[in-house]
N, C-alpha and C positions, 0 to 999 in steps of 0.2 A: 463219761456221763453214766449215772446209774438211774434206771427207770423202773418203777414198780407198775406193772400192768394189772389192772383190775377188770375182771370179766365174770359174767354169770354163765357163760357158755364156753366150754373148752373140751377138746377131744380127750376121751379116757382110754382109747386104744386106737390101733392103726386104722381100723375100718370106720371109726366114729367121725361123721361129718360135722357134728356140732362144734362150732367155734374153730373149725380147721383154719380159717383165714387168719385168726388171731395167733394161732400157733405158728403158722408160716411167717407172719409179719415179725413175730418175736425172733425167729431164727434168722431172718434177714437183717434185723437190727444187730443181733449178736455178731454176724459176719462183718459188720461195720465197726465193731469194737465197743458197742454199747453193752453195759452190764444190765441185763433184763431179768427181773424176778416177776413171776406170774402168780397172781393171787386169784385162784379159781376154785370152784367146788372141790372139796377135798382139803384145800388149804384152810378154808373156813367150813364150819358145819352148815350143810345146806338143808338139813331136815327132810331129805328125800324129795326135795323140790327140783333138783337138777337132773333127774333121770331123762332118758331119751323120750322124745314125743313132744309134749307141750312146751318144755322149757320152764324156767323159773316163773316168769310172768303168768304163763298159762296155768300153772299149778296154784299160784297164789290167788287166782280168781276163784278157785275151788276151796282153798284153805287160807283165807285172809288172816285168820287169827294167829298164824305162824309168823306173819310179817315182822312184828317187833323183835322176836327172837332171832330171825334171820338177819335183820339189819344190824343188830348188836354183834352177832357173830362176824359179819362182814367187816364192820368197822374195826373191831379188835384185831382181826387178821391183817387188814390193810395197814393199820397203824404200826403193827409189829414189823411187817416186811418193809414198810416205807420209811422206817426210822432213819436210815442212812441214805435214802434215795434223794436225788436232785429233783425228781419230777414224778408225778403219778400220771399214768395214761389210763383213763377209765373208758369203758365201752358201754354204749347205750345210755339213755337218759337216766335210767335207774342207777347206773354206775356212777353218774355224776353226783347223785345224792350221797352215795357212800364216800366218794372222793372228797366231797366238801368237808368231811370230818377227819380227813387224813392228816391234817396239820402240815401238808406239803402243797406247793403249787401244783396245779393239775391242768391237763388238757383232757378233752373228752371227744370220742368218736361216736357220732350218731349213725346208726345203721338202718333203722326201720325193720320191722318184722311183721308180716301180715298175720302170723299166728297169734300175735298179741292183741289183735282186735283194736278196741278203742284206746288201749294203752300203748299202741305202736308209736314210735318216735314221731313219724310224719303226721299221724292223726292228731297227736297232742299238740305238735307245733302249729297245726292249722286251726285247731278248735279250742285249745286251752293255752292261749298265748301268754297270759300273765303268769300262769304256773310254770311254763317252760322258761320264760325270762327269769323268774325267781330262782329256779334250779340252776340255770347256767350262768348266773351273774358273776360267780367267783371263778369260773373257768378262764384260764389265760387265753386259750385258743379252743374254738369249737370246730372239729373236723366233721364234715358231712360226706357221705359216700356217693351222693348224687346231687345234681343241680336242683331237682325238685325239693329235696330235703333242705338244701342250703337256702333256697328262696323262702321256704316256710319259716325257717329259723330266723332269718334276717327280718322278716315281717313281724315276727314275735318281739322284735326289739333287741336281739342279741348281736353285739358287735363281734369282730375278730373271728369271722366264719371263713373257712377255707374248704374247698372241695378236693378230696383225695379219695379216689376209688380204692377198693380192695385190690391187692396185687394178684397177678395171674402168671403162672408158668406158661410161656409161649414155646411150644416145641420147635426144634430146628426144622423139621420136615413134617409134612402131612401126607397121608395116604389117600388112595382112591376109595370112594364109597363102595359099599357092597351092592350087589345086583340080585334081586330087584331093589329099587330105591325104597328106603324106609324113613319113617318119621320117628324121632326120638323125643320122649318127654322124660325128664328126670326131676324129681322133687317130691314134696310132701303131697300125699293124696288127700287134699282138703279143699274146702270151698274157696279159700282165698287164692289158691293156685289155679282156679278155673277148671277144675276137673270135670264138673258136670257138663260144661260147654264143650270141653275137648272130647269127651266120650261121644257126645251127640255128633260133633262136627267130623269125627274120624270114622264113622261107620263105613265099613268096607275098605278102609285104607290099611296099608301095612304099617302098624304102629308098634313100637317097643316102649313099654312103660317101666320106669325104674323108680322105686320108692315105696313108702308105706304111709298109712295114716287113716283117719276116721272114715274115708270114703273108699277104702280098699275093696269093698263089696262091689263097687261099680267097675272095678278093673281087676277081675280075677286072674288075668294073665300077667300081672305085674311080676317083675323079677325080684321085687322087694328091695331092701337096702343092700347094695353091692359094694365091695371094696373099691376104693378110688381108682386103682389101676384098671379094674374092670370097666368102670365108667369111662375112663379115657379111651379104652378100646372101643366102646360103644359109640363115642363121638366120631371116631375114625370110620366106623361102618355106616353111620347115618348119612342120609342125603339131606335131610332138613331137621333142625331142632326147633321145637315149639315151646314157647313160654306164654301161656294164655292167662296170666295172673290177673286177679281183680285188684290186688294190692301187692306191692313189691318194694323192698328196700334196695339193696345192691343185688342185681341178678347174676349170681355166681355161675349158675349153669349156662346162662346166655353168654357170659364172657368166656368161659372155658370152651364152649362150642365154637365161638368165633375164633378163638386162638387156634383151633384145629381146622380152620378154614371152612366152617360150615355156615350156610345162610340160616338165619333165624326168623321165624314168624313169631311176633310178640305183640303184646298189648301196649297201649299208650299210658302206662301207669308207672309211678315211682322212677327208678333209675333205668328202666328199659329203653326209653327214648334217647338216653345218653349213649347207649351202646348201638342200638339198631337205627340206622339212618334209612328211612323209607325209600325204597327203590335204588338203594346203593349197597347196603350190607345185608338187607333182608326186607321184610315187609311188616308194617305195623297195622293193627286193626284195633277197633275200640273194644274195651273189655265187655264181655257178655254177648257180643255179636257173633252168633254161631255161623250164620251164612257167610259173613266176611272171613271168618277163620277158615272155613271149609274152602272157600274160593282161593285164599292165599296159599294154602297147602297144595291144592290141586295145581295151581299155576306153577309152583316151583317143582313139584314132582313130575310135571309134564315137560319141563324145559331144562335139560342138563347143562346147556350152555349158560343159561341164566344162573343156575346154581353155582357153577364154577366162577362166574364173574362176581356174584355177590359174596361168595365164600372167600375169594382172594382179597376183596376190599375189606371184608370183615376182619380177616387176620391182620391186615395192616393197621386197621383202626384200633384194634384191641392192643396190639403191641405198642402203639403210640400212647394209649391212655393208661394201660394197666400193667406194663412191664414192672417187674420187681425193682429194677434200678430206679425207674421214675418214681414209683410209689415210696420207696425207702428214702430217696432224696427229699421228696416233699414232706415226709414225716419228720425227718431230721430238721428241716427248715422250720416246721411248726414247733418242734421242741426248743430250738434256739430262740424263736420269737417269744415263746412262753417264758423262758428263763431270762430274757432281756428286760422284762417288765418289772 
């Protein structure tokens, strides 16, 4: 099978987190004998809209007049690469628009992205149902990375929806947390990630921040963007990982933390409740509730036995949901379904 993967986000170097899950997914498909060609920024001309930070959608909101040129560039590149492909696999709702012009059967994965604001896949599926149904009507299979997203897409009237989370590497062994216990946040320092609430809720606590973004001034101690190997080491040292998002697609940091046996305090948005089972693998709080967020963190920091119990259950859950074997098997099943129609 030959598959052309279309994406607006893809890592440009080893330390680049953007689209890393798409790169990893392509590598695991190749290990199964699938011939994968990736159409990403650089393969098509992106007009400077795919640099680090806001992503293509975020930049287009500031420079909307570039959209026709960008769309034409994307369609030309995808048609060229997909000429001999059996199937196109597009990512995000915007990718489905491009794939519809590819002249090949296609599937699409919807991820959601809080930084896209009202153009986020989940927001559009909930509040622009007719538009979403129109865009997705030609997709053979629609893959959603969370149950919340799948529910919204089905309610928009789109059939053939399956839930397949992003894949995660689950280490064979986990290490003991550092002493004294620390809280780790890793992600974009922006409003949709709940940074204002987190800064208020963690006053006086031992917190490590990783990431960059428009609210960096609130977190002068941030380590900034670190190589992925360094982030994995920080998971091992942390006692608790916190994901206080106001909106979320697939919570990659949450899943990776759980794979390392760390309990997570998270909000009840997007794909986070798929991962974090309240009082089993971590604690859930409502988004924006600073008092509840503080209480959940203090509860875990004060109880090492509870942390170990939740962390062990978290590791088992994420291995069952997001191991690469399971995710790749499900993706191949979706491809076969698409090609059988």
